[in-house]
C-alpha positions as CSV (number, residue, x, y, z in Angstrom):
1,M,-18.3,-13.1,36.2
2,R,-20.8,-15.9,35.7
3,G,-20.2,-19.4,34.4
4,R,-17.1,-21.6,34.6
5,V,-16.1,-23.5,31.4
6,L,-13.3,-25.9,31.1
7,I,-11.8,-26.0,27.6
8,V,-10.1,-29.1,26.5
9,A,-8.5,-28.3,23.3
10,G,-5.2,-27.4,21.3
11,S,-3.2,-24.1,21.3
12,D,-3.0,-21.9,18.2
13,S,0.1,-19.9,18.2
14,G,-1.6,-17.4,15.9
15,G,-4.3,-16.6,18.4
16,G,-7.2,-16.9,16.3
17,A,-8.6,-20.4,17.1
18,G,-8.1,-23.1,19.7
19,I,-7.5,-22.3,23.4
20,Q,-6.6,-19.0,22.6
21,A,-10.1,-18.0,20.9
22,D,-11.8,-20.2,23.5
23,I,-10.4,-18.1,26.4
24,K,-11.3,-14.8,24.5
25,T,-14.7,-15.8,23.8
26,V,-15.6,-17.0,27.3
27,S,-14.0,-13.8,28.7
28,A,-16.0,-11.6,26.3
29,F,-19.1,-13.1,27.7
30,G,-18.1,-12.4,31.2
31,G,-17.3,-16.1,32.1
32,F,-14.4,-17.7,33.9
33,A,-12.1,-19.8,31.4
34,M,-10.1,-22.8,32.5
35,T,-7.9,-25.0,30.2
36,A,-6.5,-28.3,29.5
37,I,-4.2,-28.1,26.6
38,T,-4.2,-31.2,24.4
39,A,-1.6,-30.1,21.7
40,V,0.7,-27.2,20.7
41,T,0.6,-26.1,17.2
42,A,2.8,-23.8,15.1
43,Q,0.4,-21.9,12.8
44,N,-0.5,-18.7,11.4
45,T,-2.9,-17.4,8.8
46,C,-1.2,-19.2,6.0
47,G,-1.6,-22.6,7.7
48,V,-0.4,-25.2,10.2
49,S,3.2,-26.0,10.0
50,A,3.7,-28.3,13.1
51,I,1.7,-30.3,15.8
52,T,3.0,-31.7,19.0
53,Y,0.6,-33.6,21.2
54,L,0.9,-33.6,24.9
55,S,0.9,-36.8,26.7
56,P,-2.4,-38.3,27.6
57,G,-1.7,-38.2,31.3
58,M,-0.8,-34.5,31.3
59,V,-4.2,-33.8,29.5
60,A,-5.9,-35.9,32.2
61,D,-3.8,-34.2,35.1
62,Q,-4.9,-30.7,34.0
63,M,-8.5,-31.8,33.8
64,R,-8.6,-33.3,37.2
65,A,-6.6,-30.4,38.7
66,V,-9.4,-28.0,37.7
67,L,-12.5,-30.2,38.2
68,D,-11.4,-31.1,41.7
69,D,-10.8,-27.6,42.7
70,I,-12.7,-24.9,40.9
71,G,-15.1,-27.2,39.1
72,A,-16.9,-26.3,35.9
73,D,-20.4,-25.7,34.9
74,I,-19.7,-26.8,31.3
75,I,-16.7,-28.6,29.6
76,K,-16.0,-27.5,26.0
77,I,-14.1,-29.9,24.0
78,G,-12.2,-29.2,20.9
79,M,-9.1,-30.4,19.3
80,L,-8.0,-33.7,20.9
81,G,-5.9,-35.3,18.1
82,N,-5.1,-38.9,18.6
83,A,-6.7,-41.9,20.2
84,E,-4.6,-42.0,23.4
85,I,-5.7,-38.4,24.4
86,M,-9.4,-39.4,23.5
87,E,-9.1,-42.3,25.9
88,A,-7.6,-40.1,28.6
89,V,-10.4,-37.6,28.1
90,W,-13.1,-40.2,28.2
91,E,-11.9,-41.8,31.4
92,T,-11.6,-38.5,33.0
93,L,-15.1,-37.6,32.1
94,E,-16.2,-40.9,33.6
95,R,-15.3,-39.5,37.0
96,Y,-17.6,-36.2,36.4
97,P,-20.6,-37.7,34.9
98,T,-23.0,-34.7,35.8
99,I,-21.1,-32.0,33.8
100,R,-22.4,-31.4,30.4
101,C,-20.0,-31.2,27.4
102,V,-20.3,-29.2,24.1
103,I,-18.0,-31.0,21.8
104,D,-16.7,-29.5,18.7
105,P,-15.3,-32.4,16.5
106,V,-12.3,-30.6,15.3
107,M,-11.0,-32.8,12.4
108,I,-9.9,-30.3,9.8
109,A,-8.6,-26.7,10.3
110,T,-10.0,-23.7,8.3
111,S,-6.8,-24.0,6.1
112,G,-7.5,-27.6,5.4
113,A,-5.0,-29.3,7.6
114,R,-6.0,-32.6,9.2
115,L,-6.2,-32.2,13.0
116,M,-7.4,-35.6,14.1
117,T,-5.5,-39.1,13.3
118,E,-7.4,-41.9,11.8
119,D,-7.3,-43.8,14.9
120,G,-8.4,-40.8,16.8
121,E,-11.8,-40.6,14.7
122,A,-12.5,-44.2,16.0
123,A,-11.9,-43.4,19.7
124,F,-13.5,-40.1,19.4
125,R,-17.0,-41.8,19.2
126,R,-16.8,-42.9,22.7
127,L,-17.0,-39.3,23.9
128,Y,-20.6,-39.4,22.7
129,A,-21.6,-40.7,25.8
130,H,-20.8,-37.3,27.6
131,C,-22.0,-35.0,24.9
132,F,-24.7,-32.8,25.5
133,M,-24.3,-30.7,22.1
134,L,-22.1,-31.9,19.1
135,T,-21.4,-28.8,16.7
136,P,-20.0,-30.4,13.4
137,N,-19.5,-28.3,10.4
138,L,-20.2,-29.7,7.0
139,P,-16.9,-31.4,6.4
140,E,-17.0,-32.9,9.7
141,L,-20.5,-34.1,9.6
142,E,-19.6,-35.8,6.4
143,M,-16.8,-37.7,7.9
144,L,-19.2,-38.5,11.0
145,S,-22.0,-39.6,8.7
146,G,-20.0,-41.2,5.8
147,R,-22.0,-39.3,3.1
148,A,-21.6,-36.6,0.8
149,L,-23.9,-33.5,1.7
150,T,-24.8,-30.6,-0.6
151,T,-28.0,-29.3,0.6
152,P,-29.7,-28.2,4.0
153,M,-32.2,-31.2,3.8
154,E,-29.2,-33.5,3.4
155,M,-27.3,-31.9,6.1
156,Q,-30.2,-32.2,8.6
157,A,-30.9,-35.8,7.7
158,A,-27.3,-36.5,8.5
159,A,-27.3,-34.8,11.8
160,A,-30.5,-36.5,12.7
161,E,-28.9,-39.8,11.9
162,V,-25.7,-39.1,14.0
163,M,-27.9,-37.8,17.0
164,R,-30.1,-41.1,16.9
165,Q,-27.2,-43.6,16.3
166,H,-25.2,-42.1,19.2
167,G,-27.9,-40.8,21.6
168,L,-27.0,-37.3,21.5
169,A,-29.2,-34.6,23.2
170,W,-28.3,-32.0,20.8
171,V,-26.7,-31.5,17.4
172,L,-26.0,-28.2,15.7
173,A,-25.1,-28.9,12.1
174,K,-23.3,-25.9,10.6
175,G,-23.9,-25.1,7.1
176,G,-21.3,-22.5,6.2
177,H,-19.7,-24.8,3.6
178,L,-23.0,-25.3,1.7
179,P,-23.2,-23.6,-1.6
180,G,-25.5,-20.5,-1.9
181,D,-25.6,-16.9,-0.6
182,N,-26.8,-17.8,3.0
183,V,-25.3,-19.6,6.0
184,V,-27.9,-22.3,7.2
185,D,-27.3,-23.9,10.6
186,I,-29.7,-26.5,12.1
187,L,-30.1,-27.2,15.7
188,L,-31.7,-30.5,16.4
189,S,-32.9,-32.6,19.4
190,E,-35.5,-35.5,19.5
191,Q,-38.2,-32.8,20.4
192,Q,-37.2,-29.8,18.6
193,E,-35.7,-28.4,15.3
194,Q,-34.8,-25.0,14.8
195,R,-33.1,-23.2,11.7
196,F,-30.8,-20.2,11.7
197,E,-29.9,-18.3,8.7
198,D,-28.0,-15.2,7.6
199,R,-26.3,-13.8,4.6
200,K,-22.7,-15.0,4.1
201,I,-19.9,-12.4,4.6
202,E,-17.3,-12.6,2.0
203,T,-14.2,-12.3,4.0
204,S,-11.0,-14.3,4.8
205,H,-11.5,-13.5,8.5
206,T,-13.1,-17.0,9.5
207,H,-10.3,-18.7,11.2
208,G,-11.4,-20.2,14.4
209,T,-15.2,-19.7,13.9
210,G,-16.1,-23.3,14.9
211,C,-13.9,-23.0,18.1
212,T,-15.4,-19.6,18.8
213,L,-19.2,-20.7,18.3
214,A,-18.8,-23.8,20.3
215,S,-17.3,-21.8,23.2
216,A,-19.8,-19.2,23.0
217,I,-22.5,-21.7,23.4
218,A,-20.6,-23.4,26.2
219,I,-20.6,-20.0,28.2
220,C,-24.2,-19.2,27.4
221,L,-25.3,-22.5,28.7
222,A,-23.1,-22.2,31.9
223,Q,-24.8,-18.9,32.5
224,G,-28.2,-20.5,32.3
225,E,-29.5,-19.7,28.8
226,V,-31.8,-22.2,27.2
227,V,-30.2,-24.1,24.3
228,G,-32.0,-22.2,21.4
229,R,-31.2,-18.8,22.8
230,A,-27.5,-19.8,23.4
231,V,-27.1,-20.6,19.9
232,E,-28.7,-17.5,18.7
233,R,-26.6,-15.3,20.9
234,S,-23.5,-17.3,20.0
235,R,-24.1,-16.9,16.3
236,A,-24.5,-13.3,16.5
237,Y,-21.3,-12.9,18.4
238,V,-19.4,-14.9,15.8
239,R,-21.0,-12.7,13.2
240,R,-19.8,-9.4,14.9
241,A,-16.4,-10.9,15.4
242,I,-16.1,-11.5,11.7
243,L,-17.6,-7.9,10.7
244,Q,-15.2,-6.1,13.3
245,A,-12.2,-8.3,12.5
246,P,-8.7,-6.8,12.7
247,P,-6.4,-6.5,9.6
248,Y,-3.9,-9.1,10.5
249,G,-2.1,-11.8,8.6
250,R,-1.3,-12.6,4.9
251,G,-3.0,-15.9,4.5
252,N,-6.5,-17.1,3.8
253,A,-7.3,-18.1,7.4
254,R,-7.3,-14.7,9.0
255,P,-8.5,-14.0,12.7
256,M,-11.6,-12.4,14.1
257,N,-12.2,-9.9,16.6
258,H,-13.3,-11.9,19.8
259,M,-13.4,-8.8,22.0
260,N,-16.3,-7.4,20.0
261,Q,-18.9,-5.8,22.2
262,N,-21.6,-8.3,23.0
263,E,-25.1,-7.6,23.7
264,G,-25.0,-8.4,27.5
């Protein structure tokens, strides 16, 4: 077992995304997953029917309990929800400035449900100070940049703008929502640009892809992989998870197989 990842995110009762997907992913890579739960959702493959946020103090208590004892090589941040939780997470991260964070800006569920309040969007930007890598999908990047995006070039320009404005080390812009037959993801830093491209898979088994990819990148980084290789391995893992998905659920946001055989 190599690599300690503290996951700060919401719980998905359907098991396909959120904390449940994160734990499965880190475990599949042979890492040690720890959690600070921010919210409990009632959801399944048909959608999200209810969300209850935990108190900001409880979220912070979970984080401190883990970090002061077990420690973490990487912190992965997913669904936070409201401004008060954002502030609590930010204040807690201030106590551990040397731990890198992979932040998946969870704003909209695969089903289309909004998972971040409007005041939360403003408070979220404070977390950039602790962000090593931001992993927005296209709708999230549109919200963060304030512009409509329809091509890989537009997505890259928006990601570069967000990266420069907020002093981020890395941004992985995910283009699965772009039109066309291929999925185009773009990894950016001040010194590097890398493009990843695969054929789209026609399937409804895409629930939790963002959570899963960010957690896979987090554990790869925790295990010492360089950034480009961490993204490459993680994308391949998500692709296998989709292709090997179980036949569960009746809705359009169906789960993947997180325990697919990874390449080692």
